[in-house]
C-alpha positions in Angstrom: 128.0 97.3 97.4 126.7 93.9 97.2 123.9 93.0 98.9 122.4 89.5 99.9 118.5 89.5 100.5 116.5 86.5 102.2 113.1 86.4 101.4 110.6 84.4 103.1 106.9 85.8 103.4 104.9 82.8 102.4 105.6 79.4 100.7 109.0 80.8 98.6 112.1 80.6 100.3 114.3 82.7 98.3 118.2 83.9 98.5 119.4 86.7 96.1 122.5 88.4 95.7 122.7 91.8 93.4 125.1 94.8 93.1 124.4 98.6 93.7 124.8 98.9 90.1 121.6 96.7 89.8 123.3 93.4 88.6 121.7 90.2 89.8 124.6 88.2 90.5 122.3 84.9 91.8 118.3 84.4 92.8 118.1 80.9 94.1 114.7 80.2 95.1 113.0 76.7 97.0 109.4 76.4 96.3 107.6 74.4 99.2 105.2 71.6 97.7 101.8 72.7 98.2 98.8 69.8 98.3 96.4 72.1 99.9 96.9 75.6 100.9 99.9 77.1 102.9 99.8 76.3 106.4 102.0 78.9 108.1 104.1 76.8 110.7 104.7 74.1 107.8 106.0 76.9 105.8 108.1 78.3 108.2 109.9 74.8 109.2 110.6 74.2 105.3 112.3 77.5 105.2 114.1 76.6 108.4 114.9 73.1 106.8 116.5 74.7 103.5 117.9 77.9 104.3 121.4 76.8 104.5 121.3 74.9 101.2 119.4 78.0 99.5 122.0 80.4 101.0 124.8 78.0 99.7 123.1 77.8 96.4 122.9 81.4 95.7 126.5 82.3 97.1 127.9 79.4 94.7 125.7 80.8 91.7 127.4 84.2 92.4 130.8 82.8 93.1 131.0 84.7 96.4 131.5 83.7 100.1 130.1 85.7 102.9 133.1 87.9 103.0 132.2 89.4 99.7 128.8 90.3 101.0 128.4 94.0 102.2 124.7 94.2 103.3 122.0 91.7 104.5 118.4 92.4 103.4 115.3 90.4 104.5 111.4 90.7 104.2 110.3 92.5 106.9 106.5 92.2 106.0 104.1 91.8 105.1 103.1 88.1 105.3 102.9 85.4 107.4 104.3 85.8 110.7 106.1 82.2 111.2 107.6 82.6 107.9 108.7 86.1 108.1 110.3 85.1 111.7 112.4 82.5 110.0 113.5 85.0 107.2 114.4 87.6 110.1 116.3 85.5 112.3 118.6 84.3 109.4 119.5 87.8 108.4 119.8 88.6 112.1 122.3 85.6 112.5 124.3 86.4 109.4 124.5 90.0 110.1 125.9 89.3 114.0 128.0 86.5 113.0 129.7 88.1 110.0 129.6 92.1 111.1 127.4 92.8 108.1 125.0 95.9 108.3 121.2 94.8 108.5 118.0 96.5 106.9 114.6 94.9 106.7 112.3 95.9 103.4 108.8 96.2 102.5 108.2 92.8 100.3 105.5 94.7 98.4 108.0 97.6 97.6 110.8 94.8 96.5 108.2 93.8 93.9 108.1 97.7 92.6 111.5 98.4 92.5 112.7 95.3 91.0 110.6 95.6 88.4 111.6 99.1 87.5 115.0 98.1 87.5 114.4 95.5 84.8 111.9 97.0 82.9 113.5 100.8 82.8 110.0 102.0 83.7 110.5 105.3 85.5 107.1 106.4 87.2 104.5 103.5 86.6 101.0 102.6 88.1 101.8 99.0 89.7 99.4 96.4 89.3 100.5 94.3 92.2 98.6 90.8 92.0 99.7 88.2 94.2 98.2 85.1 96.3 98.4 87.4 99.4 98.3 91.0 98.1 96.0 92.6 95.3 97.1 96.3 95.1 97.1 99.4 92.6 100.2 101.3 93.7 101.6 104.6 92.2 104.5 107.0 94.0 103.2 110.5 95.1 104.7 112.8 97.8 107.6 110.4 98.9 105.6 107.3 99.5 104.2 104.7 97.5 100.4 105.1 97.7 98.0 102.4 97.3 94.9 104.0 95.0 93.0 100.3 95.4 93.1 97.3 96.9 91.1 94.2 97.9 88.6 94.6 100.6 89.2 90.5 101.5 90.9 88.1 99.6 93.9 88.6 97.2 93.2 87.5 93.7 95.7 84.7 93.6 94.1 83.4 96.7 90.5 83.6 95.1 91.7 81.4 92.3 93.6 79.2 94.2 90.9 78.3 96.4 88.3 78.2 94.2 90.5 75.4 91.9 91.2 73.4 95.1 87.3 73.3 95.7 86.9 72.2 92.1 89.2 69.6 92.7 91.6 70.7 89.5 95.1 71.1 91.2 96.8 73.4 93.5 98.5 76.2 93.1 95.4 77.1 90.8 96.6 79.7 88.7 98.2 77.6 85.5 95.5 75.1 85.5 92.3 77.9 85.8 94.6 79.7 82.8 94.4 76.6 80.7 90.9 75.6 81.3 89.6 79.1 80.8 91.0 79.0 77.0 88.2 76.1 76.5 85.6 77.8 78.6 82.6 79.8 77.3 81.9 83.1 79.4 79.1 82.7 82.5 78.4 85.9 84.3 79.7 86.1 87.8 79.4 88.5 90.7 81.4 91.9 89.9 82.3 93.7 92.9 84.1 97.0 92.7 83.7 99.8 95.7 84.8 102.7 95.0 88.3 102.1 93.9 88.3 98.9 96.1 87.6 95.4 95.0 86.2 92.3 96.7 86.8 88.7 95.7 85.4 86.5 98.3 81.8 86.8 96.5 82.9 85.6 92.9 84.9 82.9 94.5 81.3 81.6 96.3 79.6 81.9 93.4 82.1 80.3 91.1 81.8 77.3 93.3 78.3 77.0 93.8 78.3 77.6 89.6 79.9 74.2 89.5 76.8 72.3 89.7 75.2 73.9 86.2 78.2 74.8 84.3 81.5 72.9 83.1 84.6 73.6 85.1 85.9 75.3 81.6 83.0 77.5 81.7 83.4 78.6 85.5 87.2 79.2 84.7 86.2 81.5 82.0 83.9 83.3 83.9 85.9 83.6 87.0 88.9 84.9 85.1 87.1 87.5 82.7 85.4 88.8 85.3 88.0 89.3 88.3 90.5 90.6 85.5 88.1 93.1 84.3 87.8 94.4 87.8 91.2 94.7 88.3 91.6 96.6 85.1 88.6 98.9 85.7 90.4 99.9 89.1 94.0 100.3 87.0 92.3 102.4 84.5 90.8 104.8 87.3 94.1 105.3 88.8 95.8 106.4 85.4 93.1 108.7 84.8 93.8 110.3 88.3 97.1 110.1 88.4 97.8 110.5 84.8 100.9 108.6 84.6 102.2 107.1 81.5 103.5 104.0 82.4 101.7 100.6 83.9 103.8 97.9 85.1 102.6 94.4 86.3 104.1 92.9 89.5 103.5 89.3 91.7 103.0 86.2 90.7 99.6 86.5 89.2 100.9 88.7 86.5 102.1 85.5 84.7 98.8 85.1 83.5 98.5 85.9 80.1 94.7 86.9 79.7 95.4 89.5 82.5 98.6 90.8 80.5 96.5 90.8 77.4 93.9 92.9 79.0 96.0 95.0 81.1 98.2 96.1 78.1 95.4 96.7 75.7 93.9 99.1 78.2 97.2 101.0 79.0 97.7 101.4 75.3 94.4 102.9 75.4 95.3 105.8 77.3 98.1 106.4 75.7 100.3 104.5 78.6 103.5 102.2 77.9 103.3 98.8 79.4 105.9 96.8 81.6 106.2 93.7 82.7 109.6 92.0 83.9 110.5 88.8 83.3 108.9 85.7 84.9 111.8 84.7 87.5 110.9 87.9 89.1 107.5 88.3 89.1 106.8 85.8 91.8 108.7 86.2 95.4 112.3 85.9 95.1 115.6 87.0 97.1 116.8 89.5 94.4 114.0 91.9 94.5 114.6 92.0 98.7 118.4 92.5 97.8 117.6 95.6 95.5 115.2 97.2 97.9 117.6 97.0 100.9 120.3 98.5 98.7 118.1 101.3 97.9 117.2 102.1 101.0 120.7 101.7 102.7 122.3 103.8 100.2 119.2 106.5 100.9 120.6 106.6 104.3 118.5 104.3 106.3 120.1 102.3 108.9 118.2 99.8 111.5 119.2 98.6 115.0 118.6 94.9 115.6 115.8 96.1 117.7 114.2 97.8 114.7 114.3 94.5 113.1 110.9 93.0 114.4 108.9 91.4 111.6 105.5 93.4 110.6 103.0 91.1 109.3 100.6 93.8 108.2 103.3 96.1 106.8 101.9 98.5 104.1 103.1 99.7 101.2 102.3 103.4 101.9 104.0 103.3 105.5 107.2 103.7 104.1 109.3 106.9 103.3 110.7 106.3 100.1 113.9 108.5 100.6 115.5 106.8 97.2 113.2 108.6 94.6 
């Protein structure tokens, strides 16, 4: 079986092609240029304008035509409504015109499953950190359970908003990471509530700290504090579940300091640390295609009426029949 997956939850448009043996034949990605934050309608227009070209790039890269595709998958949610609808309409159109089965998948589960495929992790605690999501996830009793999550903004959103407020660039993650290397730690609010996290307060405090401290020092304080919060909750999830694997997923996982902190903590608990290659950490079509294959081969089917997008599609709402 060969599946074509369409990813369009936020500013990235991706089309991936994957076999049921786990071979990634193509993974084309088009980034929307960002000067400020993501404007949903502008991002949706970007996806609509570029869908044809990205689809063609993926098919050419796999040396296939649509006649060779057995299944079409798309990111059904969570994400920005206008962006999700472009991906869904494109997937429905390809399905109907070419008489190819269609299935929607949960975006967050796509990150987990592609990570497990490529790293060999079997049953990890997954720390999923991105611009729109911060969750600590583990499989239990037929579903991926959320053992901790942000109560307000995601860690990626926090860092990007700070970078824009500080005037140091957008997206902010790589810039903040680089500046933090030359900074000295300054204390900022550390907010862990049970197993959940809050980043809105540390964002506000970091912006206010710019009036008294060098931007490098604020970047260092922001990174160290926010990542320590995430590491604490992940550590508690390991202790609770007694799992022996920890895996990073999502675009923020590219950060070397976060990798170092999670890896050190995992090893202290006798857990193995996994991180997939950089090109699948961020949003991409291959993860959607692979999640679609897993869902379809487990017996899941969807009618056209079942493919409405779900902006708040939670990770723990999906029955994971393939495990």
